C-alpha positions as MATLAB code, in Angstrom:
seq = 'MIKNPYLNAFMALGYIALIILVISQTSSIAANTPDTLLAPVTMLSLFVLSAAIMGILFVYEPLRLFLENQKQQALSFLIKTVGTFACFVVILGALLFYTSVLK';
ca = [
      52.788  -18.334   32.677;
      54.992  -16.574   30.162;
      53.088  -14.258   27.847;
      55.870  -13.559   25.368;
      55.783  -15.678   22.177;
      59.424  -14.931   21.365;
      60.572  -16.014   24.811;
      58.463  -19.187   24.530;
      60.166  -20.066   21.228;
      63.583  -19.347   22.719;
      62.783  -21.487   25.770;
      61.768  -24.358   23.475;
      65.110  -24.074   21.687;
      66.919  -23.915   25.031;
      65.097  -27.015   26.272;
      66.078  -28.930   23.142;
      69.696  -27.786   23.467;
      69.750  -28.859   27.124;
      68.397  -32.315   26.297;
      70.952  -32.768   23.502;
      73.759  -31.598   25.796;
      72.764  -34.067   28.506;
      72.396  -36.932   26.017;
      75.749  -36.199   24.368;
      77.503  -35.980   27.744;
      76.007  -39.237   29.016;
      76.175  -41.303   25.817;
      79.671  -42.604   26.593;
      78.471  -43.795   29.999;
      75.426  -45.492   28.498;
      77.541  -47.239   25.841;
      79.128  -49.434   28.509;
      75.886  -50.591   30.111;
      74.062  -53.809   29.262;
      70.891  -53.667   27.165;
      67.841  -53.535   29.413;
      64.354  -52.114   29.194;
      65.547  -49.062   31.109;
      66.925  -47.223   28.060;
      63.780  -47.463   25.886;
      61.529  -46.632   28.844;
      63.689  -43.607   29.655;
      63.693  -42.399   26.038;
      59.927  -42.808   25.683;
      59.425  -41.011   28.999;
      61.680  -38.198   27.779;
      59.596  -37.999   24.589;
      56.352  -37.709   26.575;
      57.887  -35.094   28.888;
      59.154  -33.137   25.888;
      55.725  -33.241   24.235;
      54.165  -31.891   27.426;
      56.734  -29.106   27.753;
      56.399  -28.128   24.086;
      52.617  -28.195   24.456;
      52.869  -25.740   27.330;
      55.310  -23.478   25.466;
      53.439  -23.505   22.134;
      49.758  -24.116   22.947;
      48.882  -23.062   26.492;
      48.737  -19.288   26.032;
      47.012  -19.321   22.605;
      44.448  -21.805   23.930;
      43.854  -19.683   27.025;
      43.340  -16.601   24.853;
      41.059  -18.522   22.496;
      38.918  -19.774   25.371;
      38.671  -16.195   26.669;
      37.235  -15.281   23.239;
      40.369  -13.388   22.189;
      40.704  -15.303   18.952;
      42.776  -12.734   17.063;
      45.294  -12.458   19.896;
      45.412  -16.260   20.212;
      46.206  -16.708   16.531;
      48.772  -13.912   16.612;
      50.504  -15.424   19.661;
      50.618  -18.874   18.068;
      51.937  -17.557   14.749;
      54.620  -15.484   16.482;
      55.742  -18.426   18.618;
      55.832  -20.956   15.780;
      57.287  -18.423   13.352;
      60.095  -17.496   15.730;
      60.870  -21.152   16.351;
      60.814  -21.799   12.588;
      63.371  -19.005   12.155;
      65.594  -20.719   14.724;
      65.259  -24.003   12.819;
      66.163  -22.315    9.507;
      69.199  -20.647   11.097;
      70.327  -23.929   12.665;
      69.787  -25.735    9.354;
      71.822  -23.113    7.519;
      74.608  -23.398   10.103;
      74.574  -27.171    9.764;
      74.712  -26.936    5.970;
      77.445  -24.276    6.089;
      79.622  -26.286    8.489;
      79.147  -29.505    6.507;
      80.138  -27.785    3.244;
      83.315  -26.421    4.833;
      84.565  -29.884    5.812;
];
């Protein structure tokens, strides 16, 4: 398992970008299909998969450290991971705001 909080945060961002890329590339194909239960089941399954992946990236290592009685390291790892991801979100939000103001 990856023991680098910064890499974990970057991998979470990469996973999200990959999902968005796939959805944006396949949305035109899905627009021409009839409404069935397949789309909602697929989206809910993707949500559950994403929650599991994010749980691994954000919680696994801090929980492992905590259970090994390394509480300070566990908290530090969690804060670094979430903090790095929060920085990515702020940067993306600023880029979104900046590009929307320029239009």
